Residue, then its C-alpha position, 0 to 999 in steps of 0.5 A: c537377119m536379111p539386113c546382116r546378110a545384105m551387108e556381108p559383101a561390104f563387111e568382107k570388102l572392108a575387112e580385106n581393104y582395111a586388114n592392116q589397120f583394123n581387126f574385124a569380127k562378126v558375132n551372131v547375137d543369138e549364139a552370144p547373147e552375153l556379148a550382145s548384152k555387154f555392148g548394149i546391142r538391141s538392134i541388128p545389124t549393129l557395127l561397133l568400132i572399139k578403140d582402147g577398149k571403148i566404143a568409138e563408133q556405133l552404127i545401127g542398121a545396114r550401111p553401104y560400103q562407102q559410108l562404112a569406109q568413111v567412118l573407118d577413114t576418120h579413125t585411121p592415122a594420117v600417113s605423112n610423106 
C-alpha cells in the first residue's frame, strides 16, 4: 500500500538504529493472511511491538520516524552510568 511504502524509509532507519535492541520484520498481509489474522491486523500499515510473546504496542497508520523512535525508546532499558 502507498502508506506502507511511504513508511519504508523510516522503518529501515529504525531497524538500523535500533538493531541491538529490537528485531524488525515486515510482513505482507496478502501473502501471510494467517499471521495478520493471528494478530488482529485489520488496517495497514500496522506496527506491532511484541514483548514476551504479547503485543506491547500497536500503531495503526503511517507514522514519522521520530514518533516511532519515541515509542521504541519507552521500551528500551535505561543504561546506567
